C-alpha positions as CSV (number, residue, x, y, z in Angstrom):
1,M,154.1,150.1,13.2
2,P,153.7,148.3,16.5
3,R,155.6,145.1,16.6
4,I,154.4,142.0,18.7
5,T,157.0,139.1,19.5
6,L,156.1,135.8,20.2
7,N,158.1,132.7,21.3
8,I,156.9,129.8,19.6
9,P,158.3,126.3,20.5
10,P,160.0,125.0,17.7
11,H,158.1,121.7,17.1
12,S,154.6,123.3,17.5
13,G,153.9,122.7,13.7
14,I,153.2,126.7,13.6
15,L,154.7,128.2,10.9
16,P,155.3,131.7,12.5
17,T,155.1,134.5,9.9
18,F,152.3,132.5,7.6
19,D,150.0,131.1,10.2
20,I,149.9,133.6,13.0
21,S,149.2,136.6,10.6
22,V,146.3,134.5,8.6
23,Y,144.9,133.1,12.2
24,L,145.3,136.9,13.2
25,A,143.8,138.5,10.1
26,A,140.8,136.1,10.0
27,K,140.0,136.5,13.6
28,L,139.8,140.2,13.0
29,Y,137.7,139.8,10.2
30,E,135.3,137.5,11.9
31,D,135.0,140.1,14.8
32,E,134.2,142.7,12.0
33,V,137.6,145.0,12.7
34,L,139.0,144.5,9.4
35,S,137.2,144.1,5.9
36,A,138.2,140.9,4.0
37,G,140.6,143.2,1.7
38,Q,142.2,144.9,5.0
39,A,142.7,141.1,6.5
40,S,143.6,139.6,2.9
41,S,146.5,142.4,2.9
42,L,147.3,141.9,6.7
43,A,147.8,138.2,5.7
44,N,149.7,139.0,2.7
45,L,147.2,137.0,0.6
46,S,145.1,137.7,-2.3
47,K,141.3,138.2,-1.2
48,R,140.3,135.1,-2.8
49,G,143.3,133.0,-1.4
50,F,142.7,134.6,2.3
51,I,138.6,133.7,1.8
52,E,139.8,130.0,0.9
53,L,141.6,129.7,3.8
54,M,139.5,131.1,6.4
55,G,137.6,127.9,6.9
56,K,140.7,126.4,8.5
57,Y,140.9,128.7,11.0
58,G,137.0,128.4,11.6
59,V,135.8,131.5,10.6
60,S,132.9,131.9,8.0
61,P,133.3,134.1,5.0
62,F,129.8,134.9,5.2
63,S,128.6,137.7,7.2
64,T,125.9,137.2,9.9
65,K,124.0,140.5,9.7
66,V,121.2,140.8,7.8
67,G,121.6,143.9,6.5
68,D,125.0,142.5,4.4
69,L,122.7,140.0,3.1
70,L,120.2,142.4,2.0
71,E,122.7,144.2,0.2
72,D,124.4,141.6,-1.2
73,I,121.1,140.3,-2.8
74,Q,120.5,143.9,-4.2
75,N,124.0,144.0,-5.7
76,A,123.3,140.6,-7.3
């Protein structure tokens, strides 16, 4: 597995192992690189927990694709 090393200032207020993994997962979900399930796994959270935190990172849990909306309506 690839490894990335970041140097984060100690007084930045960022919790390196949690905040960065959730932020990365949220942005990859937003860019439709990962599904919600894959992103929550990357963030080491339950799918529900991940979706609840996405707003903190400026990411909507709702898809903007019309096809996804129609599929959700059909599944409801």
